N, C-alpha and C positions, 0 to 999 in steps of 0.2 A: 465420437467426440468431435465437437466443433473446433475447439482450440487445444493445441498440444504444445507443450513446452518442456524443455529439459529441466529436471529438478536440480535446484541449487541449494546447498546447505552450507552455512558458514563460508559463503563466497567461493565455494568449490563445487564441482560436479558431484552429484550423488550417484555412485555406481551401484547397479543391481547385480544379481547373480550372473556370473560370466563376464563381469567387468564392463557391461554395456551401460551407457547413461540411463538413469531412471527418468521416467516421463511423468508429467502432470497433465491433467486434462481439465478443461472447462473452468469451473469455479476456482479450483486450486491454481490454475494457470493465471487467472485474473488477479487473484490475491498475491501471488508471487510477483507478478509484474507491477502491481501497485506498491508493494514493499520496495522493490528496486527503484521505482520512480521516486518514492519518498526519500530514500537514501541518497540517490544520485543528485537530486535537485538541491539538497542542503537546507531547505526552508525549515524543516522540523528541528534540525540541529541548531539553527539560529535562535530558536525559542528558548533553548537552555540558557539559564542565567539571565535572561532578559527580564528586567523588573518592570518595564513600562508595559502595562496591559494593552495599551493602544497598539504598540508595535507587535506584540504577540498576536493580537487579533488580526492585524494586517497580514502578518506572515501566514497565519492559519487560513485566511481567506485566499491568499495567493496559492497556497498548497491545494486547497479545495478546488480551485479553478484548474490547476494542472491535472489533478486526478480526474476532474470532470471531462477532460479532453478525450479520455478513453472511450471509444465508440461502443464498447461492450457494456458500459454503465449507463443507467438512465440519468440524463442530465438533471442537475439540481437536487439529486438525492444524497449527495455526499455530506456526511456529518462527521465533524472532528471534535472530540471532547478531550480536554486536557484533564487527566486524572490527578497528576501531580507534576512536579517540575520536569520529570523525564519520561512520563508514561502517558500515552495518548491512545484513545480508542477511535477507530475509524469504521464507519458503516456506509454502505451504499447499496442501491438496488441494481442488479444486473439486468440486461435486456432479456436474457433467456433463462437464468438460473436462480432467480429470487435474490434474497438479501445476502450480502457478504459482510463479514466483520473481521477486523484484525486489530491486534494490539501491537503497538510499536513503541519501543524504547529508543529515545534519542541519544 
């Protein structure tokens, strides 16, 4: 594996058999890190309840640029689609592992 991360579920360590931390590798590590970046930056949460489409577009562009900073992702491939008020689909191409996709509820 190129990338290894500790598995986090519901903001807590996920323990495996023997109570050792569970691990993630490669694609799953990138997806988890992207989810954490989205949560921590707060830009997606700011979209909730925002009625001004121009402001939502600006927030999503800012989020896309933040995600784009991850060196494991191919620059310019991040796409964010707002499904409804609180549901977003995010896709990107990784440098080594093909496409990733995640669904995020704000």
